[in-house]
N, C-alpha and C positions, 0 to 999 in steps of 0.2 A: 424458447429457451432461457435459462436463468444463466447470468454470469456474474462474478465478483473478482474485481481487480484489485490487488493488494499491493500498494505503492511503499517503499521504505526508503531511507536514504540507506545508500553504500557505505560501509564498515570503513572508517576512517574519515568519513565527512560529518565536521561538527555538526552538533545538532543542539543549540540553544535552546528551544521550545521544549525540548525531552530535558535537558538540564532543569531549566524552570519548573516542568513538572515533578522532576524529581525531587528537588528541594521544596515543593509544595506538600508534597506528599509527607516527607519526612516534618513539614513544621504542622502537620496536621495528624503528627501521632502515628503514623505508618514506619517502624524502624524497618533496616533490611532491605530498604529498596536502593537498587543501584543501577548503573548502566540503562537508564529510560532512553528509549526510543521512540519517537514519534513518527506517523505515517498517514496515508489518507485511504478509504476505502471506497471503491466504485462499485454501485450496484446497479447490474444492466438488465433489461428485458431485449432479446433479440428476437428477431422473426427467422424461422426455417427451422430444421431439425438437422442438418448437417454439422457436426461438432468440428470437423476439422476444418469447414469454411469459417466456421462462429470463430475459432480459436486465431484465425489468419487474419479475420478481421479485426478481432479485439488486439491483436500485437500490433497491427497496423496503428489504429487507434492509441494504444499507449505509445509508441514509438513516435505520432507526430503530435499528442496532446494530452495526454493522461499523465505522463511521466517525464521527467528531464533526465532521460536516459545516461547525462553526463555524471550526475550525482545521486541517480536514483535507481534501483530495482524494482521489478513488479514480476508479480504471479497471477497466474490467471487460473480461475476456478469455474467450470460448467458445469450445470446439472440440468436436467430437462424437467 
């Protein structure tokens, strides 16, 4: 089974990398870009077919390593 975890900063948390990307996009001639936020994507292959168990394992992975839950949110997508 395949899974994707998307980690983003919580709203209200400063995002200097997003601001730098926004400035660079404008400098490259892409007007009308605002509020750029950067994040992380993790693609994983998991053994097994039980989606509920996979979601539970992924949640544990996020809480322990993949996301800093103090300042980041995460979403989990699972496909077969």
